C-alpha positions as CSV (number, residue, x, y, z in Angstrom):
1,M,187.9,350.1,191.0
2,T,187.1,348.0,194.0
3,E,183.4,347.0,193.7
4,C,181.4,350.1,194.6
5,K,178.8,348.2,196.6
6,H,181.5,346.8,198.8
7,I,182.8,350.3,199.5
8,W,179.3,351.5,200.2
9,T,178.7,348.7,202.7
10,F,181.9,349.5,204.5
11,F,181.2,353.2,204.7
12,S,177.7,352.6,206.0
13,V,179.1,350.5,208.9
14,L,181.7,353.2,209.7
15,T,178.9,355.8,209.8
16,A,176.8,353.6,212.1
17,A,179.7,353.0,214.4
18,F,179.7,356.6,215.4
19,E,176.3,356.5,217.0
20,E,176.4,357.6,220.6
21,E,174.3,354.6,221.8
22,I,175.2,351.3,220.3
23,S,173.7,348.2,221.8
24,F,175.6,345.2,223.1
25,S,173.7,343.0,220.7
26,T,174.8,345.1,217.7
27,L,178.4,345.1,218.8
28,T,178.2,341.3,219.3
29,R,176.9,340.8,215.8
30,W,179.7,342.9,214.4
31,A,182.2,340.7,216.3
32,E,180.6,337.5,215.1
33,T,180.5,338.6,211.4
34,G,183.9,340.2,211.4
35,I,182.3,343.0,209.4
36,F,185.2,345.4,209.7
37,E,187.7,342.8,208.5
38,A,185.8,342.9,205.1
39,S,187.1,346.4,204.3
40,P,187.5,346.9,200.6
41,F,190.8,348.7,201.1
42,G,192.1,346.6,204.0
43,Q,194.8,344.9,202.1
44,T,196.4,348.0,200.7
45,D,196.1,350.7,203.4
46,R,198.1,350.4,206.6
47,Y,195.8,352.7,208.6
48,I,192.8,350.5,207.8
49,C,194.8,347.4,208.6
50,Q,195.7,348.8,212.0
51,G,192.2,350.0,212.6
52,V,190.7,346.7,211.8
53,K,193.0,345.0,214.3
54,Q,192.3,347.5,217.0
55,M,188.5,347.1,216.5
56,K,188.8,343.3,216.5
57,F,190.7,343.3,219.8
58,W,188.2,345.7,221.4
59,L,185.2,343.7,220.3
60,E,186.8,340.5,221.6
61,D,187.5,342.2,225.0
62,L,183.8,343.4,225.1
63,Q,182.6,339.8,224.9
64,R,184.8,338.9,227.9
65,D,184.0,342.1,229.8
66,P,180.6,343.8,229.0
67,G,181.7,346.7,231.3
68,Q,183.7,347.9,228.3
69,L,180.5,349.3,226.9
70,E,180.2,351.9,229.7
71,R,183.8,352.9,229.2
72,L,183.0,353.3,225.5
73,R,180.2,355.7,226.3
74,Q,182.4,357.8,228.6
75,D,185.0,357.9,225.8
76,Y,182.4,359.2,223.4
77,L,181.3,362.0,225.7
78,Q,184.9,363.1,226.4
79,L,186.0,363.0,222.8
80,F,183.0,364.3,220.9
81,I,180.8,366.2,223.4
82,G,183.2,367.4,226.0
83,T,182.9,369.9,228.8
84,P,183.9,372.7,228.3
85,K,184.9,371.5,224.8
86,P,185.3,368.1,223.1
87,L,188.8,366.6,222.8
88,A,188.4,365.4,219.2
89,P,185.5,367.4,217.8
90,F,183.5,365.9,214.9
91,W,183.5,369.2,212.8
92,G,185.9,370.0,210.0
93,S,185.6,373.8,210.6
94,V,187.1,373.5,214.0
95,Y,190.3,372.2,212.3
96,M,190.1,374.3,209.1
97,D,188.8,377.7,210.3
98,E,191.5,380.1,211.7
99,D,189.4,380.9,214.7
100,K,188.3,377.3,215.1
101,L,184.6,378.3,214.8
102,M,181.7,376.3,213.5
103,F,179.2,377.5,210.9
104,Q,181.8,379.6,209.1
105,Q,183.1,379.5,205.5
106,K,184.2,375.9,205.5
107,T,180.8,374.8,206.8
108,A,179.1,376.7,203.9
109,E,181.4,375.1,201.4
110,V,180.3,371.6,202.5
111,G,176.7,372.7,202.3
112,R,177.1,373.8,198.7
113,W,178.3,370.3,197.9
114,Y,175.2,368.8,199.5
115,R,172.9,371.1,197.6
116,K,174.5,370.2,194.3
117,Y,172.9,366.8,194.8
118,G,169.7,368.2,196.1
119,L,170.5,367.3,199.7
120,A,170.3,369.4,202.9
121,V,170.8,369.1,206.6
122,R,167.7,369.6,208.8
123,Q,168.3,372.7,210.8
124,D,166.5,371.3,213.9
125,K,169.3,368.7,214.3
126,G,171.6,371.5,215.5
127,M,174.7,370.0,213.8
128,P,176.8,372.0,211.2
129,E,177.0,370.6,207.7
130,D,180.7,369.7,208.2
131,Y,179.8,367.2,210.9
132,L,181.8,364.0,210.1
133,V,178.7,361.7,210.0
134,Y,177.0,364.0,207.5
135,E,180.1,364.0,205.3
136,L,180.3,360.2,205.5
137,C,176.6,360.0,204.6
138,F,177.2,362.3,201.6
139,V,179.9,360.0,200.3
140,L,177.4,357.2,200.6
141,A,174.9,359.2,198.5
142,L,177.6,359.8,195.8
143,L,178.4,356.1,195.8
144,E,174.7,355.3,195.3
145,A,174.4,357.8,192.5
146,Y,177.4,356.2,190.8
147,Q,175.8,352.7,191.1
148,S,172.5,354.0,189.7
149,A,174.2,355.6,186.7
150,V,176.2,352.5,185.9
151,K,173.0,350.4,186.2
152,V,171.3,352.4,183.4
153,G,174.4,352.7,181.3
154,E,175.1,356.4,181.8
155,E,178.9,356.1,181.8
156,K,179.7,359.9,181.6
157,K,177.4,360.5,184.6
158,A,179.0,357.7,186.5
159,E,182.4,359.1,185.8
160,E,181.2,362.5,187.1
161,H,180.1,361.0,190.4
162,I,183.5,359.4,190.9
163,R,185.2,362.7,190.2
164,N,182.9,364.4,192.7
165,I,183.7,361.8,195.3
166,R,187.4,362.5,194.8
167,D,187.0,366.2,194.7
168,F,184.7,366.3,197.8
169,V,187.1,364.1,199.8
170,N,190.2,366.1,198.8
171,E,188.6,369.5,199.3
172,Q,186.5,368.9,202.4
173,M,187.8,365.9,204.3
174,M,191.5,365.3,203.7
175,P,192.4,368.8,205.1
176,W,191.0,368.0,208.5
177,I,190.6,364.3,209.0
178,P,194.4,363.7,209.6
179,L,194.3,366.4,212.3
180,W,191.2,364.9,213.9
181,R,192.9,361.5,213.8
182,E,195.9,362.9,215.7
183,D,193.6,364.3,218.4
184,L,191.7,361.0,218.7
185,M,194.8,358.9,218.9
186,L,196.1,361.2,221.6
187,Y,193.0,361.5,223.8
188,G,191.0,358.3,222.9
189,R,190.9,355.8,225.8
190,T,189.3,352.9,223.9
191,E,190.7,350.9,221.0
192,Y,187.2,351.1,219.5
193,Y,187.5,354.8,218.6
194,R,191.2,354.7,218.0
195,G,190.6,351.9,215.5
196,L,187.6,353.6,214.0
197,C,189.4,356.8,213.3
198,N,192.2,354.8,211.7
199,M,189.7,353.1,209.4
200,V,188.1,356.5,208.5
201,Y,191.4,358.1,207.8
202,G,192.6,355.2,205.7
203,S,189.3,355.0,203.8
204,V,189.3,358.7,203.0
205,R,192.9,358.5,201.8
206,C,191.8,355.7,199.4
207,L,188.8,357.6,198.2
208,S,190.9,360.6,197.4
209,Q,192.6,358.5,194.7
210,L,189.5,356.6,193.6
211,E,189.4,355.7,189.9
212,V,186.6,354.8,187.5
213,E,186.2,351.3,186.3
214,L,183.1,350.7,184.3
């Protein structure tokens, strides 16, 4: 398996990249370090390769034209907040529930996964448990649990964490992430979000086949 810490670092950047307000200095630092180009799966998954290229071009354009940042914010609002509804909503239940409703069965299933690891979503945040950023954070938590188990020599426990990553991704993310990607590719106006969704989709595909290597 590709070094787990490397995967964790990449997923942490993907998660941070979905923040509504990202500073110009942060984006500049990402451009200077080429952080997305260090994807652990970038050499094997075509969606990640494409996403990295899209993000690289957008970050380069931003350095030439800082006005791109305002267009990015407008894209975020239209895609993920939307009036009367978002064009590419962040919630799996919108894609997986027959009536496209949040806080239904699919949301509850994700919550059961979180509680299995003693985690929960703060109710005052107002976001359902199948919010993409929460799901990415849960994958990060599983990767951390795997690393901790390996560190203390608990091989069976480490294998269980990898199986849980695979099962969670296949059950709760793979059924809707491809549909979300289609919406974002159709409605997204910036290569930032188009590239980001390609990297998320490619990474989730790779995690769905993750193997243990102790």
